[in-house]
N, CA, C and O atoms as CSV, one atom per row, in Angstrom:
chain,resi,resn,atom,element,x,y,z
A,1,THR,N,N,86.485,117.954,144.179
A,1,THR,CA,C,85.803,117.541,145.388
A,1,THR,C,C,85.110,116.203,145.122
A,1,THR,O,O,84.413,116.068,144.117
A,2,PRO,N,N,85.287,115.217,145.996
A,2,PRO,CA,C,84.593,113.940,145.806
A,2,PRO,C,C,83.077,114.120,145.832
A,2,PRO,O,O,82.549,114.994,146.520
A,3,LEU,N,N,82.397,113.277,145.071
A,3,LEU,CA,C,80.949,113.371,144.919
A,3,LEU,C,C,80.353,111.973,145.023
A,3,LEU,O,O,80.837,111.041,144.380
A,4,ALA,N,N,79.313,111.825,145.825
A,4,ALA,CA,C,78.601,110.549,145.941
A,4,ALA,C,C,77.209,110.724,145.349
A,4,ALA,O,O,76.504,111.682,145.667
A,5,ALA,N,N,76.825,109.799,144.494
A,5,ALA,CA,C,75.519,109.858,143.847
A,5,ALA,C,C,74.704,108.623,144.231
A,5,ALA,O,O,75.169,107.768,144.985
A,6,ARG,N,N,73.507,108.544,143.710
A,6,ARG,CA,C,72.568,107.458,143.993
A,6,ARG,C,C,73.148,106.107,143.578
A,6,ARG,O,O,73.841,106.006,142.565
A,7,GLY,N,N,72.862,105.086,144.356
A,7,GLY,CA,C,73.263,103.735,144.006
A,7,GLY,C,C,74.748,103.457,144.136
A,7,GLY,O,O,75.264,102.552,143.479
A,8,GLY,N,N,75.445,104.214,144.967
A,8,GLY,CA,C,76.871,103.980,145.169
A,8,GLY,C,C,77.768,104.543,144.084
A,8,GLY,O,O,78.967,104.265,144.070
A,9,ILE,N,N,77.212,105.326,143.178
A,9,ILE,CA,C,78.001,105.953,142.110
A,9,ILE,C,C,78.881,107.034,142.727
A,9,ILE,O,O,78.438,107.789,143.593
A,10,THR,N,N,80.117,107.102,142.280
A,10,THR,CA,C,81.035,108.125,142.774
A,10,THR,C,C,81.528,108.979,141.619
A,10,THR,O,O,81.438,108.597,140.453
A,11,GLY,N,N,82.045,110.130,141.971
A,11,GLY,CA,C,82.574,111.027,140.956
A,11,GLY,C,C,83.300,112.188,141.587
A,11,GLY,O,O,83.693,112.137,142.752
A,12,GLN,N,N,83.474,113.235,140.805
A,12,GLN,CA,C,84.180,114.437,141.242
A,12,GLN,C,C,83.391,115.664,140.822
A,12,GLN,O,O,82.775,115.689,139.756
A,13,LEU,N,N,83.418,116.681,141.673
A,13,LEU,CA,C,82.832,117.977,141.361
A,13,LEU,C,C,83.980,118.953,141.168
A,13,LEU,O,O,84.868,119.050,142.015
A,14,TYR,N,N,83.964,119.676,140.053
A,14,TYR,CA,C,85.016,120.643,139.728
A,14,TYR,C,C,84.410,122.033,139.646
A,14,TYR,O,O,83.482,122.268,138.872
A,15,ASP,N,N,84.940,122.958,140.448
A,15,ASP,CA,C,84.509,124.360,140.425
A,15,ASP,C,C,85.716,125.171,139.974
A,15,ASP,O,O,86.685,125.315,140.719
A,16,PHE,N,N,85.660,125.697,138.762
A,16,PHE,CA,C,86.795,126.399,138.171
A,16,PHE,C,C,86.871,127.867,138.580
A,16,PHE,O,O,87.769,128.583,138.136
A,17,ASP,N,N,85.947,128.322,139.416
A,17,ASP,CA,C,85.886,129.725,139.815
A,17,ASP,C,C,87.198,130.201,140.446
A,17,ASP,O,O,87.683,131.281,140.107
A,18,ALA,N,N,87.769,129.428,141.340
A,18,ALA,CA,C,88.987,129.839,142.044
A,18,ALA,C,C,90.206,129.904,141.123
A,18,ALA,O,O,91.176,130.595,141.433
A,19,ALA,N,N,90.166,129.202,140.011
A,19,ALA,CA,C,91.307,129.172,139.096
A,19,ALA,C,C,91.314,130.340,138.118
A,19,ALA,O,O,92.288,130.536,137.391
A,20,LEU,N,N,90.243,131.109,138.097
A,20,LEU,CA,C,90.114,132.208,137.137
A,20,LEU,C,C,90.496,133.541,137.767
A,20,LEU,O,O,90.434,133.691,138.987
A,21,PRO,N,N,90.890,134.508,136.945
A,21,PRO,CA,C,91.155,135.852,137.467
A,21,PRO,C,C,89.887,136.425,138.117
A,21,PRO,O,O,88.772,136.091,137.716
A,22,ALA,N,N,90.066,137.275,139.103
A,22,ALA,CA,C,88.935,137.842,139.846
A,22,ALA,C,C,87.963,138.603,138.953
A,22,ALA,O,O,86.776,138.693,139.268
A,23,ASP,N,N,88.453,139.154,137.838
A,23,ASP,CA,C,87.578,139.939,136.963
A,23,ASP,C,C,86.987,139.135,135.801
A,23,ASP,O,O,86.340,139.708,134.924
A,24,ALA,N,N,87.198,137.827,135.785
A,24,ALA,CA,C,86.620,136.988,134.724
A,24,ALA,C,C,85.097,136.989,134.864
A,24,ALA,O,O,84.589,136.744,135.958
A,25,PRO,N,N,84.357,137.259,133.786
A,25,PRO,CA,C,82.901,137.358,133.901
A,25,PRO,C,C,82.192,136.004,134.013
A,25,PRO,O,O,81.097,135.927,134.571
A,26,ASN,N,N,82.799,134.948,133.492
A,26,ASN,CA,C,82.155,133.636,133.448
A,26,ASN,C,C,83.011,132.581,134.118
A,26,ASN,O,O,84.213,132.761,134.313
A,27,SER,N,N,82.371,131.480,134.465
A,27,SER,CA,C,83.071,130.355,135.066
A,27,SER,C,C,82.342,129.067,134.698
A,27,SER,O,O,81.350,129.088,133.969
A,28,THR,N,N,82.848,127.946,135.212
A,28,THR,CA,C,82.267,126.636,134.941
A,28,THR,C,C,82.301,125.784,136.202
A,28,THR,O,O,83.279,125.802,136.950
A,29,VAL,N,N,81.232,125.043,136.429
A,29,VAL,CA,C,81.176,124.002,137.450
A,29,VAL,C,C,80.795,122.726,136.716
A,29,VAL,O,O,79.874,122.731,135.900
A,30,ALA,N,N,81.499,121.628,136.999
A,30,ALA,CA,C,81.221,120.370,136.310
A,30,ALA,C,C,81.268,119.205,137.289
A,30,ALA,O,O,82.039,119.209,138.248
A,31,ALA,N,N,80.436,118.217,137.030
A,31,ALA,CA,C,80.454,116.966,137.776
A,31,ALA,C,C,80.748,115.851,136.786
A,31,ALA,O,O,80.168,115.799,135.701
A,32,ILE,N,N,81.650,114.963,137.168
A,32,ILE,CA,C,81.990,113.804,136.344
A,32,ILE,C,C,81.735,112.570,137.198
A,32,ILE,O,O,82.308,112.420,138.277
A,33,LEU,N,N,80.872,111.690,136.706
A,33,LEU,CA,C,80.467,110.506,137.453
A,33,LEU,C,C,80.909,109.239,136.741
A,33,LEU,O,O,80.749,109.111,135.527
A,34,ASP,N,N,81.465,108.303,137.501
A,34,ASP,CA,C,81.880,107.003,136.980
A,34,ASP,C,C,80.701,106.052,137.104
A,34,ASP,O,O,80.306,105.683,138.210
A,35,LEU,N,N,80.142,105.658,135.973
A,35,LEU,CA,C,78.978,104.778,135.963
A,35,LEU,C,C,79.356,103.323,135.727
A,35,LEU,O,O,78.514,102.519,135.327
A,36,GLY,N,N,80.607,102.981,135.971
A,36,GLY,CA,C,81.030,101.594,135.814
A,36,GLY,C,C,80.981,101.130,134.382
A,36,GLY,O,O,80.164,100.273,134.045
A,37,GLY,N,N,81.824,101.664,133.533
A,37,GLY,CA,C,81.844,101.332,132.117
A,37,GLY,C,C,81.423,102.495,131.251
A,37,GLY,O,O,81.670,102.501,130.045
A,38,SER,N,N,80.795,103.471,131.854
A,38,SER,CA,C,80.399,104.707,131.179
A,38,SER,C,C,80.723,105.879,132.099
A,38,SER,O,O,80.935,105.705,133.299
A,39,THR,N,N,80.756,107.050,131.528
A,39,THR,CA,C,81.009,108.259,132.304
A,39,THR,C,C,79.931,109.277,131.978
A,39,THR,O,O,79.589,109.475,130.812
A,40,ALA,N,N,79.393,109.926,133.011
A,40,ALA,CA,C,78.399,110.984,132.824
A,40,ALA,C,C,79.036,112.321,133.181
A,40,ALA,O,O,79.743,112.441,134.181
A,41,PHE,N,N,78.774,113.317,132.351
A,41,PHE,CA,C,79.274,114.669,132.570
A,41,PHE,C,C,78.080,115.605,132.715
A,41,PHE,O,O,77.147,115.559,131.913
A,42,VAL,N,N,78.109,116.451,133.736
A,42,VAL,CA,C,77.103,117.494,133.917
A,42,VAL,C,C,77.882,118.791,134.070
A,42,VAL,O,O,78.740,118.903,134.945
A,43,LYS,N,N,77.583,119.777,133.216
A,43,LYS,CA,C,78.369,121.015,133.216
A,43,LYS,C,C,77.447,122.221,133.215
A,43,LYS,O,O,76.414,122.236,132.545
A,44,LEU,N,N,77.840,123.230,133.977
A,44,LEU,CA,C,77.123,124.498,134.007
A,44,LEU,C,C,78.147,125.599,133.776
A,44,LEU,O,O,79.127,125.709,134.514
A,45,THR,N,N,77.920,126.410,132.753
A,45,THR,CA,C,78.816,127.517,132.416
A,45,THR,C,C,77.992,128.785,132.307
A,45,THR,O,O,76.899,128.781,131.741
A,46,GLY,N,N,78.520,129.869,132.851
A,46,GLY,CA,C,77.802,131.135,132.752
A,46,GLY,C,C,78.400,132.202,133.631
A,46,GLY,O,O,79.522,132.071,134.121
A,47,LYS,N,N,77.638,133.264,133.827
A,47,LYS,CA,C,78.083,134.374,134.662
A,47,LYS,C,C,78.346,133.864,136.072
A,47,LYS,O,O,77.587,133.056,136.607
A,48,ARG,N,N,79.424,134.344,136.658
A,48,ARG,CA,C,79.875,133.814,137.944
A,48,ARG,C,C,78.818,133.897,139.039
A,48,ARG,O,O,78.641,132.937,139.789
A,49,ASP,N,N,78.111,135.021,139.149
A,49,ASP,CA,C,77.130,135.156,140.226
A,49,ASP,C,C,75.957,134.198,140.030
A,49,ASP,O,O,75.462,133.616,140.996
A,50,VAL,N,N,75.517,134.034,138.800
A,50,VAL,CA,C,74.430,133.099,138.503
A,50,VAL,C,C,74.902,131.670,138.750
A,50,VAL,O,O,74.174,130.854,139.316
A,51,LEU,N,N,76.109,131.381,138.327
A,51,LEU,CA,C,76.682,130.048,138.486
A,51,LEU,C,C,76.753,129.645,139.957
A,51,LEU,O,O,76.364,128.532,140.312
A,52,GLN,N,N,77.243,130.533,140.806
A,52,GLN,CA,C,77.350,130.207,142.227
A,52,GLN,C,C,75.969,130.038,142.859
A,52,GLN,O,O,75.794,129.217,143.759
A,53,ALA,N,N,74.989,130.810,142.391
A,53,ALA,CA,C,73.626,130.669,142.903
A,53,ALA,C,C,73.010,129.330,142.489
A,53,ALA,O,O,72.200,128.773,143.230
A,54,GLN,N,N,73.382,128.804,141.313
A,54,GLN,CA,C,72.813,127.568,140.787
A,54,GLN,C,C,73.653,126.330,141.098
A,54,GLN,O,O,73.241,125.213,140.787
A,55,LYS,N,N,74.813,126.513,141.701
A,55,LYS,CA,C,75.694,125.382,142.019
A,55,LYS,C,C,74.985,124.319,142.869
A,55,LYS,O,O,75.158,123.132,142.592
A,56,PRO,N,N,74.192,124.687,143.895
A,56,PRO,CA,C,73.480,123.649,144.654
A,56,PRO,C,C,72.528,122.816,143.786
A,56,PRO,O,O,72.367,121.620,144.029
A,57,ALA,N,N,71.904,123.424,142.789
A,57,ALA,CA,C,71.003,122.685,141.898
A,57,ALA,C,C,71.788,121.704,141.030
A,57,ALA,O,O,71.338,120.579,140.811
A,58,LEU,N,N,72.952,122.116,140.536
A,58,LEU,CA,C,73.791,121.215,139.745
A,58,LEU,C,C,74.258,120.049,140.608
A,58,LEU,O,O,74.264,118.902,140.160
A,59,LEU,N,N,74.648,120.343,141.842
A,59,LEU,CA,C,75.085,119.296,142.759
A,59,LEU,C,C,73.944,118.311,143.029
A,59,LEU,O,O,74.162,117.100,143.032
A,60,ALA,N,N,72.740,118.818,143.254
A,60,ALA,CA,C,71.582,117.948,143.491
A,60,ALA,C,C,71.289,117.072,142.276
A,60,ALA,O,O,70.976,115.891,142.424
A,61,LEU,N,N,71.390,117.644,141.076
A,61,LEU,CA,C,71.179,116.866,139.852
A,61,LEU,C,C,72.212,115.752,139.749
A,61,LEU,O,O,71.861,114.602,139.487
A,62,ALA,N,N,73.477,116.083,139.953
A,62,ALA,CA,C,74.541,115.079,139.854
A,62,ALA,C,C,74.350,113.980,140.899
A,62,ALA,O,O,74.551,112.804,140.600
A,63,GLN,N,N,73.966,114.349,142.112
A,63,GLN,CA,C,73.775,113.358,143.172
A,63,GLN,C,C,72.560,112.474,142.915
A,63,GLN,O,O,72.485,111.362,143.438
A,64,SER,N,N,71.614,112.950,142.123
A,64,SER,CA,C,70.418,112.155,141.829
A,64,SER,C,C,70.664,111.122,140.738
A,64,SER,O,O,69.853,110.215,140.549
A,65,MET,N,N,71.767,111.250,140.024
A,65,MET,CA,C,72.062,110.321,138.933
A,65,MET,C,C,72.576,109.010,139.501
A,65,MET,O,O,73.207,108.989,140.557
A,66,GLY,N,N,72.311,107.939,138.813
A,66,GLY,CA,C,72.786,106.634,139.240
A,66,GLY,C,C,72.304,105.567,138.283
A,66,GLY,O,O,71.625,105.853,137.297
A,67,LEU,N,N,72.655,104.360,138.582
A,67,LEU,CA,C,72.251,103.228,137.754
A,67,LEU,C,C,71.204,102.412,138.486
A,67,LEU,O,O,71.362,102.118,139.671
A,68,ASP,N,N,70.156,102.050,137.806
A,68,ASP,CA,C,69.179,101.126,138.366
A,68,ASP,C,C,69.667,99.727,138.036
A,68,ASP,O,O,69.774,99.347,136.870
A,69,ARG,N,N,69.957,98.980,139.065
A,69,ARG,CA,C,70.529,97.642,138.849
A,69,ARG,C,C,69.573,96.576,139.272
A,69,ARG,O,O,69.884,95.390,139.164
């Protein structure tokens, strides 16, 4: 999923939940941001129910990242 962060930074949000078997206990959500010469990775791994509850917080963190120019 495309992701827009502070200062015009763009990236992608990856939610691996749908790619896993229904009975998998854990999953991962990750954001990858292109910082123009550098790349930032933010990853959350854990129990699926906790992960889905915390996904908005991870998204907010990723969107708050950017470069002060």
